[in-house]
C-alpha positions in Angstrom: -28.9 159.4 170.1 -32.1 158.3 171.7 -34.9 156.6 169.8 -37.1 159.7 170.1 -34.3 161.8 168.7 -33.9 159.4 165.8 -37.7 159.6 165.2 -37.7 163.4 165.3 -34.8 163.5 162.9 -36.7 161.6 160.2 -37.9 163.9 157.4 -41.6 164.6 157.3 -43.6 162.4 154.9 -45.5 165.4 153.6 -43.9 168.9 153.6 -45.9 172.1 153.7 -44.4 175.4 152.8 -46.0 178.8 152.4 -44.4 181.3 150.0 -45.2 185.0 149.9 -46.2 186.4 146.6 -44.7 189.6 145.2 -47.0 192.1 146.8 -46.6 190.4 150.2 -50.3 190.3 150.9 -51.0 186.7 150.0 -49.2 183.4 150.1 -49.0 180.2 147.9 -49.0 176.9 149.7 -46.6 174.2 148.3 -47.2 170.6 149.4 -44.6 168.0 148.7 -45.1 164.3 149.0 -41.8 163.4 150.6 -41.2 159.6 150.4 -39.1 159.3 147.2 -37.7 155.9 148.3 -41.3 154.5 147.9 -42.1 156.7 144.8 -44.2 158.8 147.2 -46.7 156.0 147.8 -49.2 157.1 150.3 -50.1 155.3 153.6 -52.7 156.3 156.1 -50.4 158.6 157.9 -49.7 160.5 154.7 -53.4 160.6 153.8 -54.2 162.3 157.1 -51.3 164.7 156.8 -52.4 165.7 153.3 -56.0 166.2 154.6 -54.8 168.5 157.4 -52.8 170.6 155.0 -55.7 170.9 152.5 -58.2 171.8 155.3 -55.9 174.5 156.7 -55.1 176.1 153.4 -58.6 176.0 152.2 -59.8 177.9 155.2 -56.9 180.4 155.2 -57.9 183.5 153.2 -54.2 184.5 152.9 -53.5 181.3 150.9 -54.6 182.1 147.3 -53.3 179.0 145.6 -51.7 175.6 146.2 -49.1 173.6 144.3 -48.6 169.9 145.0 -45.8 167.8 143.7 -43.7 164.8 144.6 -40.1 164.5 145.8 -37.5 162.8 143.6 -37.5 162.2 139.9 -39.5 158.9 139.8 -43.0 159.9 140.7 -45.6 162.4 141.8 -47.1 159.3 143.6 -47.1 155.7 142.4 -50.2 154.8 144.5 -51.1 153.6 147.9 -48.7 151.6 150.1 -50.1 148.3 149.1 -47.6 146.3 151.2 -49.2 147.6 154.4 -52.6 146.7 152.9 -51.3 143.2 152.3 -50.1 142.8 155.8 -53.5 144.0 157.1 -55.3 141.5 154.9 -53.2 138.5 155.7 -52.5 138.9 159.4 -54.2 136.5 161.7 -53.9 138.9 164.7 -56.8 140.8 166.2 -56.1 143.8 164.0 -57.0 141.8 160.8 -58.3 144.3 158.2 -58.3 147.2 160.6 -55.6 149.1 158.7 -57.1 148.3 155.3 -60.5 149.5 156.3 -59.2 152.7 157.8 -57.0 153.3 154.8 -59.8 153.2 152.3 -62.2 155.2 154.5 -59.5 157.9 154.9 -58.2 157.9 151.3 -61.5 158.1 149.6 -63.1 160.8 151.8 -60.0 162.9 151.9 -59.1 162.7 148.2 -62.7 163.7 147.4 -62.1 166.9 149.2 -59.4 167.9 146.7 -62.2 168.5 144.2 -63.8 170.9 146.7 -60.7 173.0 147.4 -62.1 175.9 145.5 -58.8 177.9 145.0 -56.4 177.3 142.2 -54.8 173.9 142.9 -51.9 173.0 140.6 -50.9 169.3 140.5 -47.4 168.8 139.0 -47.5 165.4 137.4 -44.0 163.9 136.8 -43.1 160.2 136.6 -45.6 157.7 137.8 -49.1 158.9 138.7 -51.1 155.9 139.6 -53.7 154.5 142.0 -54.1 156.6 145.1 -51.7 159.1 143.7 -53.8 159.5 140.6 -56.9 159.9 142.9 -55.1 162.8 144.6 -53.8 164.4 141.4 -56.9 164.2 139.2 -59.0 166.3 141.6 -56.8 169.3 141.1 -58.2 172.3 139.2 -55.0 172.7 137.2 -53.3 169.4 136.2 -49.8 169.6 134.7 -48.0 166.7 133.0 -44.3 166.8 132.3 -42.3 164.8 129.7 -41.8 162.0 132.2 -45.5 161.5 133.1 -46.7 157.9 133.3 -50.3 158.0 134.3 -52.4 154.8 134.7 -55.0 152.9 136.5 -53.1 149.6 136.7 -55.3 147.8 139.2 -56.2 145.0 136.8 -52.7 143.7 137.5 -53.2 143.4 141.3 -56.8 142.3 141.6 -58.3 145.6 142.9 -60.2 148.0 140.6 -59.6 151.5 139.3 -60.5 153.4 142.4 -60.3 156.9 144.1 -62.8 158.3 141.5 -61.6 156.0 138.7 -65.3 155.1 138.2 -66.1 158.7 137.5 -63.2 159.6 135.2 -62.9 156.4 133.1 -66.6 156.3 132.4 -66.4 159.8 131.0 -63.5 159.3 128.6 -64.2 159.2 124.9 -65.1 155.7 123.9 -63.3 153.3 123.9 -60.4 154.8 125.8 -61.9 154.3 129.2 -62.2 150.6 128.4 -58.6 150.5 127.1 -57.1 152.3 130.1 -59.1 150.4 132.7 -58.8 146.9 131.2 -55.1 147.2 130.0 -53.7 149.4 132.8 -51.6 151.1 130.1 -49.2 153.9 131.0 -50.3 157.2 129.3 -47.9 160.0 128.6 -48.7 163.7 128.9 -49.6 164.4 125.3 -52.1 161.6 125.3 -53.5 162.5 128.7 -54.1 166.0 127.5 -55.9 164.8 124.4 -58.2 162.7 126.5 -58.8 165.5 128.9 -57.2 163.9 131.9 -54.7 166.7 132.3 -54.8 170.4 131.3 -51.2 171.3 130.5 -48.0 169.8 129.1 -44.9 171.6 130.6 -41.3 170.6 130.7 -40.0 169.5 134.1 -37.2 172.1 134.0 -39.8 174.9 134.0 -41.1 174.1 137.5 -39.0 176.9 139.1 -40.0 179.2 136.3 -43.7 178.4 137.0 -43.2 179.1 140.7 -41.5 182.4 140.1 -44.2 183.5 137.7 -46.9 182.4 140.1 -45.5 184.7 142.7 -45.7 187.7 140.3 -49.4 187.2 139.4 -51.9 189.9 140.4 -53.5 187.9 143.2 -56.7 189.1 144.8 -59.5 187.8 147.0 -61.6 186.8 144.0 -61.0 183.0 143.4 -62.5 183.0 139.9 -60.1 185.7 138.8 -57.2 183.9 140.4 -58.1 180.8 138.5 -58.2 182.7 135.2 -54.8 184.2 135.9 -53.3 180.8 136.7 -54.8 179.2 133.6 -53.4 182.0 131.4 -49.9 181.5 132.9 -49.9 177.7 132.6 -51.2 177.9 129.0 -48.3 180.2 128.2 -45.8 177.7 129.8 -47.5 174.9 127.9 -46.4 176.4 124.6 -42.7 176.5 125.6 -40.6 173.7 124.1 -43.8 171.7 123.4 -41.9 169.9 120.7 -39.7 168.4 123.4 -42.6 166.4 124.9 -42.7 162.7 124.0 -44.6 161.6 120.9 -48.2 160.3 121.2 -48.4 156.6 122.0 -52.2 156.7 121.5 -52.3 158.1 118.0 -50.6 155.3 116.2 -52.6 152.7 118.2 -56.1 154.2 117.8 -57.2 152.0 114.9 -56.2 148.8 116.7 -57.8 150.0 120.0 -61.0 150.8 118.1 -61.0 147.3 116.6 -60.5 145.7 120.1 -63.7 147.3 121.4 -65.8 147.7 118.2 -69.5 147.3 118.9 -68.9 146.7 122.7 -70.5 149.8 124.4 -74.2 149.3 124.6 -76.8 150.4 127.2 -78.4 147.7 129.2 -81.7 149.4 128.7 -81.5 148.6 125.0 -81.1 144.9 125.6 -83.0 142.1 127.2 -79.8 140.9 128.9 -78.9 141.9 132.4 -75.9 144.0 133.1 -73.9 140.9 134.2 -74.9 138.9 131.1 -74.1 141.8 128.8 -70.8 142.5 130.5 -70.0 138.8 130.4 -70.7 138.5 126.7 -68.7 141.6 125.9 -65.7 140.6 128.0 -65.5 137.2 126.4 -65.5 139.0 123.1 -62.8 141.5 124.2 -60.7 138.7 125.7 -60.8 136.8 122.4 -59.7 140.0 120.5 -56.9 140.6 122.9 -55.7 137.0 122.5 -55.8 137.4 118.7 -54.1 140.8 118.6 -51.0 140.7 116.5 -49.2 144.1 116.6 -45.6 145.3 116.4 -46.5 148.2 118.6 -44.8 147.5 122.0 -47.2 149.8 123.9 -50.2 147.9 122.6 -48.5 144.6 123.4 -47.8 145.6 127.0 -51.4 146.6 127.4 -52.4 143.2 125.9 -50.3 141.3 128.4 -51.6 143.3 131.3 -55.1 142.3 130.4 -54.4 138.7 129.6 -52.4 138.3 132.9 -54.7 140.5 134.9 -57.5 139.6 137.3 -60.7 138.3 135.6 -62.8 139.5 138.4 -61.3 143.0 138.2 -62.2 143.1 134.4 -65.9 142.5 135.3 -65.8 145.2 138.0 -64.3 147.6 135.5 -67.1 146.9 133.0 -69.6 147.7 135.7 -67.7 150.9 136.7 -67.8 152.1 133.0 -71.6 151.6 132.9 -72.5 152.7 136.4 -70.1 155.7 136.6 -71.7 157.7 133.9 -74.8 158.3 136.1 -73.0 158.9 139.4 -71.8 162.2 140.9 -68.3 162.3 142.5 -69.9 161.9 146.0 -71.9 158.9 144.8 -68.7 157.5 143.2 -66.9 157.7 146.6 -69.8 155.9 148.2 -69.9 153.3 145.5 -66.1 152.6 145.5 -65.9 152.3 149.3 -68.2 149.3 149.2 -66.1 147.7 146.4 -62.8 148.4 148.2 -64.0 147.0 151.6 -65.2 143.9 149.8 -62.0 143.6 147.8 -59.9 143.3 151.0 -62.4 140.6 152.1 -62.0 138.6 148.8 -58.8 136.8 148.0 -57.7 138.2 144.6 -56.4 141.5 145.9 -54.1 140.0 148.4 -53.0 137.4 145.8 -52.2 140.1 143.3 -50.1 142.0 145.8 -48.3 138.8 146.8 -47.4 138.0 143.2 -46.5 141.5 142.0 -45.0 143.1 145.2 -44.2 140.6 148.0 -42.9 137.5 146.3 -42.5 139.1 142.9 -43.0 135.8 141.0 -45.4 137.7 138.8 -47.7 134.6 138.6 -50.9 135.4 140.5 -53.3 132.6 141.0 -56.6 134.3 140.5 -59.8 132.8 141.8 -61.1 132.4 138.3 -59.0 131.5 135.3 -60.8 133.6 132.8 -63.5 136.3 132.5 -65.8 133.6 131.2 -65.4 131.7 134.6 -66.5 134.6 136.9 -70.0 133.8 138.2 -72.6 136.4 138.9 -72.9 135.4 142.5 -69.2 136.1 143.1 -69.4 139.5 141.6 -72.6 140.3 143.5 -70.7 139.9 146.7 -68.6 143.0 145.9 -71.7 145.2 146.0 -72.9 144.1 149.4 -72.3 147.0 151.8 -71.1 146.4 155.4 -73.7 148.8 156.8 -77.4 149.7 156.5 -78.2 152.0 153.6 -79.0 154.9 155.9 -75.7 154.4 157.7 -73.2 154.7 154.9 -70.0 156.2 156.3 -70.0 158.8 153.5 -73.6 159.8 153.7 -72.5 163.3 154.9 -69.4 163.6 152.8 
């Protein structure tokens, strides 16, 4: 077999199938992230394939709805392929940072378009839904979580920041759960995600085929609003089936302790004489002290505590800024805001060090640039907000 034959025999990283509905007039598009061996982590090639499918189906009047899910049992998508990002950040060749820059440009702009799809878009969330996968998933108009859902923004562990619209969604969660999710990187199950408004429906994984069959039988029409109403009614009906089989809430028994961790923290800068940095600095020092002093027999809380205490101090500051800034930003403005942070993150050492420790060498002992949140200077943080272009030349100005 020739090398070209071998390449052609490799399964596609993203599958696109069009299924005719019962009346034969319309079709449903089914997109499958097809890299189960990497838990469907997306690289730049996959990002571009996803965008091509979205664009084609959005413009095709015969496609009335779309379903996206991940191959295998482990994940819808566990994030971006950060090993490729690491190689791009650490190479000394002429292509230093080329892939990293292209990846974030492509991922942010194309995942933003998920929000603009317009037709019913059902995201089937099973297993891990994190990072870039969460950025793709959360823009869907109908977000389903199964009993295996593990949704998180875990970037504090690798020295990045909760990206791909994390700024938008975390800042709009009921206080203090945006702080908890961002700073602890905790895995959230479907019941808790639904309570926080991060997903819309809790449906057993075994009912995927049932959902697809029922979708084909819906009374589809050209009216997108009516189609969305019909899809919502169907998914709410499926949500009620075997709901008792969903895992118990992890959040409910931890609420009081989480409230105590962040009591009195959220304040508007306008109400204080302190700058944003000074206020965040003071609050983070207080939060860190409370995390250190936390004594709980709740293993979920303890895991979140360790994530924060072992996490990147600089990321914690970026998250505090995101939680403040994001409330006033539109989704388009968030994409613009996060692109600057991402491109600066690949030019600062913590992100590469986090990947080295957690993914490459797996010693789980990252050597962060600053030992604690108290040690991160304002000048260092300010560098993450310096764009690589003139204000009028932002790559996303026409997004």
